[in-house]
Phi, psi and omega in degrees: 000124174265134181236128176247013175305136184273036174119120355299144187238196184293133176272154175300138180308326189288349172304325178297327176283326183288328176299318181289324183293327181293324178288316181298323185274347179076011187291331185291341183257009180279142166302138176287358169259006187279155178297328180288323176293313180302318171302316181295315185297318177298318175293327176289319179293324178295316182288327177302310183289327177296307189290329183263358178066036186277134182302147186301328187268009176267144183265149176238130178226156179244130185231188183278334183190165172298324173305313178304321182293323173304313178298314177304322187294313180297309182296317193249346189235344175271124183273309184237309188211141165248144176242134187245129177245123188208159172226015180203178191300319185279324170302319181287323177304317181295314178302314181292319178304310184289331175289330181281352175265026174063031180255147177287129182226164178208163182211158169237117178253124183232160185298131182289353173268002188258138172287121195278135178255130190278332185300128179055042184250003188218163178302129179289346178277350182283143176244359164231122177263123188237131174205158182258113190299320177231114187268109185290336188286333185229002174058051173241164172217152183256132181233018177300147174263087182290336186293327177287344187254356183244163170277172186288352184267353179267128173272140174250126180251131181230129172270120182236041185297322180257018176229339186293123181095357180252319175237156187283130183248143179273098189294335178285357179274352185210157183258323182232124178239141181219150184197172167240166190264000191272007183246254183296338183276355172066031181246168171296154181292161174129002180215139171256166176229139179227123183241124188238141177275169176302326178294322179296321177288325172297319179299318180300319182287333177284325177281328176061044185275123184222023185275351187234154176296338179249034173294140189298323178295328174289325179295309184301311186296328185282318183289336174298333178262005187056042170239168173248163186281353175195168185298118193268179174280088181291324175296317184292324178290323175295315179287333180288318177304316186290319182291322179295329176289335181269318186290157168282174182292161189291341176296316175299306181304309189293323170310307183297316185289322178296316175302314181298313175305313180298319180298317188283325176302311184291326174301314183295318185281332187257337191241357184226163174274002180284166177234162181269135178302310182273121184273322183290109182293339186280351182240359181290135179294147173268351181244340181229121177245133183251127180236136182241158178197190177278164184304313186291326181290316182297314185295319175300319185292314183302318185289319181297313178302316182295322178288344170263012180061041175240125184255123175262150179282136173300155169287164183245136173064236183298333176262023178308313191261348181243009172220165160223159178249149181239127173270132174247076183251154193299331185288339180277132186263168188293329182289337178284326169296322176301320180292325177295313179304317179301318177300309181290344179282333187284000000 
């Protein structure tokens, strides 16, 4: 079965072997305060930062999910107000979630076919700007440079759930980066990743929030000792370490993913009767591709794919019946895309 579902998506094939290795090595039975676990956590963070070219002074933490990271940001890093910028469902969910946490919030919603301009796009009262870099629901991405448009007291939080590990990111453009592992990182669902700049840690210390089990200061203090703030997903950390040891550096992966995206976008427009949901080439995602057609055509394609042991990603929200989405994640191989092209040509 080939899967192009945009999350949870295909895991790296070697994960099957790594699962067996985790059992054999006994790491899953280790106490998370043990030396064996702390060594593994340290090695995982070092490998993760090295392969993704994360600055040495940025901190990496593991959480239960990207959604938990939304909560941590509102609890521990917002002094007065967060401002949320979005063009799709997941960015809007982040805004709604932050609002429900009794924080002062504001938002800018823009059309998903529009190239977003950062200038004058947010409330001047906000001390944290939040946006989704890659919007999985509609297959768009934001490339705006918020750092140039904000003062040094404003933190920039970026959701990269469907792009982390797939494309190269400019870490200096953000203070808090968050994601989950079940997309470009090619792992089973069940773990989140949060990456923080020195400015973010200083903000957490300034606010001094310690009321929750996942308060950022509590997380940070534990990770400084290569421990965790609660019993973690030990298997997820072990698998991430093994995957980081396996894959090439992010520059190589990013080049491959971007090239394959260009190729597949061209294929859809030139070799099939289908259309791309995103008309503006400047905002098309490189890791999630949305394809549209009429209801009958999409239904026929989904059934045909199923008969050929291929899973297509469903459309999201208003586009559920008239689109399908394709994950362009590193764990998916070129030969799998070739099979998908054969199906779509027919």
